[in-house]
KESE-306560 format. One record per residue (C-alpha): x, y, z; residue in one letter. Coordinates in steps of 0.25 Angstrom, whole numbers. Layout:
     px     py     pz  resn
      X      Y      Z     A
...
***
This chain:
     px     py     pz  resn
   -137   -188    -62     M
   -134   -187    -47     V
   -119   -190    -50     V
   -119   -178    -60     V
   -126   -169    -49     F
   -116   -173    -38     I
   -104   -171    -48     M
   -109   -157    -51     G
   -110   -154    -36     I
    -96   -159    -34     I
    -90   -151    -46     F
    -98   -139    -41     M
    -92   -140    -27     A
    -78   -142    -33     L
    -79   -130    -42     F
    -84   -121    -31     L
    -73   -125    -22     S
    -62   -123    -32     L
    -68   -110    -36     T
    -69   -105    -22     T
    -54   -110    -19     A
    -50   -102    -32     E
    -57    -90    -28     F
    -51    -91    -13     S
    -37    -92    -19     S
    -40    -80    -28     S
    -44    -72    -16     V
    -32    -76     -8     S
    -23    -73    -19     S
    -29    -59    -21     A
    -28    -56     -6     K
    -13    -60     -6     T
    -10    -52    -18     D
    -17    -40    -12     L
    -10    -41      1     Q
      4    -42     -7     A
      1    -30    -15     K
     -3    -22     -2     L
      9    -27      5     R
     18    -22     -7     L
     12     -8     -7     V
     13     -7      8     M
     27    -12      9     D
     31     -1     -2     L
     24     10      6     I
     31      5     19     I
     45      4     13     R
     43     18      8     D
     38     24     21     V
     49     18     29     R
     59     24     20     Q
     54     38     23     T
     54     47     35     S
     43     54     43     S
     51     67     44     S
     47     79     36     E
     51     78     22     G
     50     63     21     R
     35     62     20     I
     30     72     11     D
     18     80     16     F
     16     89      4     S
     11     89    -10     N
      2     81     -8     P
      2     78      7     P
      1     64     12     P
    -12     58     14     S
    -19     45     17     E
    -16     41      2     S
     -3     48     -1     Y
     11     49      5     I
     24     54     -1     K
     38     53      6     F
     53     53      3     V
     61     41      7     K
     73     41     16     V
     85     36     10     T
     95     37     21     G
    101     45     32     V
    110     57     29     D
    124     54     33     N
    127     68     37     V
    115     71     46     T
    109     59     54     P
     94     59     55     Q
     93     66     41     I
     88     56     30     Y
     92     56     16     T
     79     56      7     L
     76     52     -7     T
     72     64    -16     S
     60     55    -21     D
     46     54    -14     Y
     38     41    -13     I
     23     44    -13     E
     11     35    -11     Y
     -2     39    -17     N
    -15     31    -16     Y
    -26     34    -26     T
    -39     29    -21     A
    -46     30    -35     A
    -36     21    -41     L
    -34     12    -29     N
    -19     14    -31     Q
     -7     18    -23     L
      5     25    -30     S
     19     25    -25     R
     27     35    -32     N
     42     39    -31     E
     42     54    -34     V
     54     62    -36     N
     57     76    -30     D
     51     83    -42     S
     38     75    -41     G
     39     65    -52     S
     36     51    -50     I
     48     42    -52     I
     41     28    -49     K
     27     25    -46     S
     20     12    -41     W
      5     10    -41     N
     -2      0    -32     F
    -17     -2    -36     T
    -29     -9    -30     N
    -26     -2    -17     L
    -40      3    -11     T
    -33     11      0     Q
    -19     16      4     V
    -18     26     16     S
     -7     32     24     F
     -8     36     38     Y
      0     40     50     T
    -11     34     59     A
    -24     27     56     P
    -32     37     49     G
    -22     48     51     V
    -18     55     38     P
     -4     58     35     L
      2     70     41     A
     17     74     43     Q
     17     76     58     G
     10     62     60     E
     20     55     51     I
     32     61     57     A
     26     58     71     E
     21     44     69     S
     32     40     59     R
     23     30     53     K
     13     28     41     L
      1     19     41     L
     -2     13     27     V
    -15      6     23     N
    -17      0     10     I
    -29     -7      5     T
    -29    -15     -8     G
    -40    -22    -16     Q
    -41    -34    -26     T
    -52    -41    -32     Q
    -53    -56    -34     V
    -60    -61    -47     R
    -67    -48    -48     N
    -76    -51    -37     S
    -69    -51    -23     L
    -62    -39    -18     V
    -51    -40     -8     I
    -46    -29      0     N
    -33    -29      9     Q
    -28    -18     18     T
    -13    -17     23     L
     -9     -7     33     S
      5     -4     38     E
     11      6     48     E
     24     11     43     V
     35     18     52     K
     42     29     45     I
     56     25     50     R
     66     36     45     N
     65     47     56     D
***
């Protein structure tokens, strides 16, 4: 009887340690996956922003105007061979729009008539914000003056329907084509 009791305690300790190790592994894997997802989204935004210009006409300040959760711009494709300092631009726009109700960031390539050519949706993002300085909303003069964009992305995932993991990634992006 004593042997059965001792064996029960040993098996319970083994089960508890294996369960804890497996849960810890699940949490670590979920954190890594979330960080990779946030890095992928951030890298895409950074690449697009670096291929634009803060000069008038490159970042669209109309219909709708840029905000903490929306930005639209045209990419620079090269420099005009005839007139230096004049950039050649794509006719398509890139827009990022964060919808808080869906926890979703959309990246759309939009042609000059306003039709969406390609669309990517990134889910489980609890916050995406665009600033020129911490807490300062986007405005044309500030982007042209600072030539930078601050991007904050917060994502969320859940492990085993119990533990919620949040991760935030922030980057300052220099707008180089000026």
